[in-house]
matplotlib code that plots the C-alpha trace (Angstrom):
import matplotlib.pyplot as plt

x = [16.9, 13.5, 10.6, 9.0, 7.5, 9.3, 7.4, 9.7, 12.2, 14.7, 16.9, 19.7, 18.1, 14.8, 12.8, 11.4, 8.7, 9.5, 6.7, 7.4, 6.6, 10.1, 11.2, 14.7, 16.8, 18.1, 20.4, 20.1, 22.5, 23.3, 21.2, 17.5, 16.0, 12.6, 12.7, 14.6, 13.7, 16.3, 15.1, 16.3, 15.1, 15.0, 13.0, 9.6, 7.5, 5.1, 7.7, 7.6, 11.3, 13.7, 16.2, 19.5, 19.7, 23.2, 23.9, 26.5, 26.1, 22.7, 20.4, 20.6, 19.7, 20.3, 17.5, 18.6, 15.4, 12.3, 9.3, 7.2, 5.0, 1.3, 1.5, 3.6, 3.3, 6.1, 6.5, 9.2, 12.0, 11.8, 15.5, 16.8, 14.6, 15.7, 15.0, 11.7, 10.9, 9.0, 6.3, 4.8, 4.0, 1.4, -1.3, -5.2, -6.1, -4.7, -6.2, -5.4, -6.3, -7.1, -8.7, -10.9, -9.4, -6.1, -4.4, -6.6, -7.6, -5.4, -7.5, -4.4, -2.8, -5.8, -5.5, -1.8, -2.4, -5.0, -2.7, 0.0, -1.9, -4.3, -1.8, -1.8, -5.6, -5.3, -8.7, -8.6, -10.4, -10.4, -10.9, -11.8, -10.6, -11.2, -14.9, -15.4, -13.6, -16.1, -18.2, -21.8, -20.6, -18.1, -20.9, -21.8, -18.2, -17.4, -20.1, -19.4, -15.8, -17.0, -19.4, -16.5, -14.8, -17.9, -19.2, -16.1, -16.1, -13.9, -15.0, -15.2, -15.3, -15.7, -14.0, -13.3, -11.0, -12.6, -16.2, -15.4, -17.6, -16.8, -14.2, -16.1, -16.5, -12.8, -12.0, -14.4, -12.7, -9.4, -10.6, -8.7, -6.9, -3.4, -3.8, -1.3, -2.2, -0.9, -1.5, 0.2, 1.6, -0.9, -4.0, -4.3, -3.1, -1.2, -4.0, -6.5, -4.4, -4.1, -7.8, -7.9, -4.8, -4.3, -1.4, 0.7, 0.8, 2.2, 3.6, 1.4, 2.0, -0.3, -0.6, 1.8, -0.1, 2.5, 2.6, -0.7, 1.2, 1.8, 5.1, 6.3, 5.6, 6.2, 9.9, 9.8, 7.3, 6.1, 3.5, 1.3, -1.1, -4.7, -6.6, -9.6, -7.5, -5.5, -2.4, -1.8, 1.3, 1.9, 4.1, 5.8, 3.8, 4.1, 4.5, 4.3, 4.0, 5.9, 5.9, 9.4, 8.7, 5.6, 5.2, 2.5, 0.1, 0.5, -1.2, -4.0, -4.7, -4.8, -7.4, -10.0, -13.0, -10.8, -9.7, -13.3, -14.5, -11.5, -12.7, -15.0, -12.1, -11.2, -7.6, -6.4, -3.6, -5.6, -4.2, -7.5, -6.1, -6.5, -7.2, -10.5, -13.4, -12.1, -14.8, -13.2, -13.3, -17.0, -17.7, -16.1, -18.2, -21.3, -20.5, -20.0, -16.3, -15.0, -13.3, -11.2, -9.9, -9.2, -7.1, -5.1, -4.6, -3.2, -0.9, 0.6, 0.7, 2.8, 5.1, 5.7, 6.3, 8.7, 10.7, 10.8, 12.0, 14.9, 15.8, 15.9, 17.9, 20.4, 21.1, 21.7]
y = [4.6, 4.3, 6.7, 7.4, 10.0, 11.8, 10.9, 12.3, 15.2, 15.4, 18.3, 16.4, 13.1, 12.2, 9.1, 8.1, 5.5, 3.9, 2.9, -0.7, 0.0, 0.2, 3.1, 4.3, 6.9, 9.4, 12.4, 14.9, 15.3, 18.7, 22.0, 22.1, 25.6, 27.1, 30.0, 33.0, 32.1, 31.0, 27.7, 26.0, 22.6, 22.1, 18.9, 18.7, 16.0, 15.0, 15.5, 13.0, 12.1, 9.9, 8.0, 6.3, 3.3, 2.5, -0.8, -1.0, -2.4, -0.8, 0.4, 4.1, 6.3, 9.6, 12.0, 13.0, 14.6, 16.3, 16.0, 19.0, 19.9, 20.5, 22.9, 23.6, 25.3, 27.6, 29.8, 32.2, 30.2, 30.5, 30.5, 32.3, 35.3, 35.8, 32.2, 30.2, 26.8, 24.2, 22.6, 20.2, 19.7, 18.1, 18.3, 18.2, 20.3, 21.9, 21.9, 24.3, 23.2, 25.9, 26.1, 28.6, 27.6, 25.9, 27.6, 30.8, 31.5, 33.7, 35.0, 36.4, 32.9, 31.6, 34.5, 33.9, 30.3, 31.0, 33.6, 31.0, 28.6, 31.0, 31.8, 28.2, 27.8, 24.9, 24.2, 24.9, 23.6, 25.3, 22.8, 24.3, 21.5, 20.9, 21.9, 20.0, 22.9, 25.5, 27.5, 28.6, 32.1, 31.1, 30.1, 33.5, 34.5, 31.1, 31.2, 34.8, 33.7, 30.6, 32.8, 35.1, 32.2, 30.2, 33.4, 33.7, 30.0, 28.2, 24.9, 24.8, 21.8, 21.4, 18.5, 17.0, 14.2, 13.8, 13.5, 12.3, 14.9, 15.7, 12.9, 11.0, 14.2, 14.8, 11.3, 11.8, 15.0, 13.2, 10.2, 9.8, 13.0, 14.2, 16.7, 19.0, 19.5, 22.4, 24.1, 25.9, 24.0, 22.7, 22.7, 18.9, 18.2, 15.0, 13.7, 14.4, 12.5, 9.6, 9.4, 8.8, 6.6, 5.1, 2.8, 5.9, 6.6, 10.2, 11.8, 14.3, 16.6, 18.6, 22.4, 24.1, 25.5, 28.1, 29.5, 28.3, 27.1, 23.7, 22.0, 20.9, 17.2, 16.8, 17.3, 16.8, 16.9, 13.3, 11.7, 8.9, 6.6, 6.3, 3.0, 4.5, 5.9, 9.1, 10.4, 13.2, 15.3, 16.2, 19.3, 20.6, 23.0, 26.4, 29.5, 32.2, 32.7, 35.4, 36.4, 37.5, 36.2, 38.4, 41.9, 44.2, 43.3, 39.7, 40.3, 42.3, 39.8, 36.8, 37.9, 36.4, 38.6, 41.7, 40.6, 39.9, 43.3, 45.3, 45.1, 48.0, 50.1, 53.3, 52.3, 48.9, 48.8, 49.9, 48.7, 49.5, 52.0, 55.7, 55.6, 57.4, 55.3, 52.1, 49.4, 47.2, 50.0, 50.7, 47.0, 47.0, 50.0, 48.3, 45.1, 43.0, 42.3, 41.4, 44.2, 41.5, 40.3, 43.8, 44.5, 41.3, 42.3, 45.7, 44.1, 41.7, 44.4, 46.7, 43.8, 43.0, 46.7, 46.9, 43.9, 45.2, 48.7, 47.3, 45.0, 48.0, 50.0, 47.2, 47.2, 51.0]
z = [-23.4, -21.6, -21.0, -17.7, -15.2, -12.5, -9.3, -6.7, -6.4, -3.6, -4.9, -6.3, -7.2, -8.9, -8.8, -12.2, -12.7, -16.0, -18.4, -17.6, -13.8, -12.3, -10.0, -10.9, -8.9, -11.5, -11.8, -14.7, -17.5, -18.9, -18.4, -18.7, -19.0, -18.5, -21.0, -19.5, -15.9, -13.4, -11.8, -8.7, -9.9, -13.7, -13.4, -11.8, -10.4, -13.3, -16.0, -18.8, -19.4, -21.2, -19.0, -19.8, -17.4, -16.0, -14.4, -11.7, -8.2, -8.2, -11.0, -11.5, -14.4, -16.0, -17.3, -20.7, -22.0, -20.8, -23.1, -23.8, -20.8, -21.2, -18.2, -15.1, -11.8, -10.5, -7.5, -6.3, -4.6, -0.9, -0.6, -3.8, -4.3, -8.0, -8.8, -9.4, -8.1, -10.2, -8.1, -10.7, -14.3, -16.6, -14.1, -14.6, -11.6, -8.4, -5.0, -2.1, 1.4, 3.9, 7.4, 9.1, 12.5, 13.7, 11.8, 11.1, 7.6, 5.4, 2.5, 0.9, 0.6, -1.4, -3.8, -4.2, -4.9, -7.5, -9.1, -9.3, -11.4, -13.3, -16.1, -17.2, -17.2, -14.6, -12.8, -9.1, -6.1, -2.6, 0.2, 3.6, 6.0, 9.7, 9.6, 12.8, 14.6, 13.3, 15.8, 15.1, 14.8, 12.0, 9.5, 8.2, 7.6, 6.1, 3.5, 2.6, 1.8, -0.1, -2.2, -3.2, -5.0, -6.3, -7.8, -9.9, -11.0, -8.5, -6.9, -3.1, -0.9, 2.9, 4.7, 8.0, 8.9, 12.3, 11.1, 7.6, 6.2, 2.5, 2.3, -0.4, -2.4, -2.1, -3.2, -6.2, -7.3, -7.5, -9.5, -12.8, -12.6, -11.9, -9.0, -7.3, -3.7, -1.7, 1.7, 4.4, 7.2, 9.7, 7.6, 7.8, 4.2, 5.1, 7.3, 4.5, 2.0, 4.5, 4.6, 0.8, 0.6, 4.1, 3.1, 2.5, 6.2, 5.7, 8.8, 10.6, 13.5, 15.8, 15.6, 18.0, 21.0, 21.4, 17.8, 16.4, 13.4, 11.9, 11.2, 7.9, 7.5, 3.7, 2.8, -1.0, -3.7, -4.6, -6.8, -5.4, -7.3, -6.2, -6.1, -7.9, -10.6, -10.9, -9.1, -6.5, -6.2, -2.5, -1.9, 1.1, 3.3, 1.8, 4.1, 1.4, -2.2, -4.1, -7.8, -8.8, -12.3, -12.8, -14.4, -13.1, -16.0, -15.2, -11.8, -13.3, -16.1, -13.8, -11.3, -13.5, -12.6, -13.0, -16.4, -17.6, -16.3, -17.6, -21.2, -20.1, -18.7, -20.4, -20.9, -22.2, -19.7, -16.8, -13.4, -11.5, -9.1, -9.8, -13.5, -14.6, -15.8, -14.4, -14.7, -12.0, -9.4, -10.4, -10.0, -6.5, -5.5, -6.7, -4.8, -8.0, -7.2, -3.7, -1.9, -0.1, -3.4, -4.5, -1.3, -2.0, -5.6, -4.6, -2.0, -4.6, -7.3, -5.0, -4.1, -7.8, -8.5, -5.6, -6.9, -10.4, -9.2, -7.4, -10.3, -12.6, -9.9, -9.7, -13.4, -13.6]

ax = plt.figure().add_subplot(projection="3d")
ax.plot(x, y, z, "-o")
ax.set_aspect("equal")
plt.show()
């Protein structure tokens, strides 16, 4: 038996980097659970595991144990709506890469990403990539969006692979940390990673002129080591993020500025819609909480309520 870290997940096989530096393809033995949640992949990149090495014509192994996780990131499975998918575990921070242009910015995706990691108190960084494409008229809008997130404590970085602006800052943020990197297709995630670790030579594609969307270039989650210390976990391009594992209060409690302000609401279980004396609604009216964030909150809340309604209906 030998210990190691899962550095790649391909669905049925996992690559484990053992503590002595070898990379061993492994399958899993038995059933690993994540509480009561149904998971599509019981082992995540970043997991610390115990492996039983088998020696035949080639060296393969079996993962027999997953050590306790310090944290993990899950999302609703894109293929099985009643299941969740483990993106990564044991990470120090998470980065979401977005663009203002090519493809156009989707504020809702940022808020969904933050909601995905907020329950586990994982520090987040928002990277606005492709700044070389920005027009003069973009600046006011861009900085208004940036201020929304910096005002509630999130770190924001501007980068461009073309001009190399912000690349050294991006490199510095990654140093000596295990970082999960996510983004929608086409935002330049693989190109940005190549600028930090050029020897990886990750595949990249241009944005489709017809659809304005990117193509998936990362197929499986994989961990890479950085020369200056630390590791990154690259994930497949994400189209959407759903929350079938959430209750309504999970949404309210994990919009961080809502949760802080809600201590002044009249009701402890205030959902910040039509309740009287809602401190969050008052803060929105006073410009202290972003109305854009609130609109995204309501959209996610209604989505979770709808899912839970049909789950209850199904069981009756």
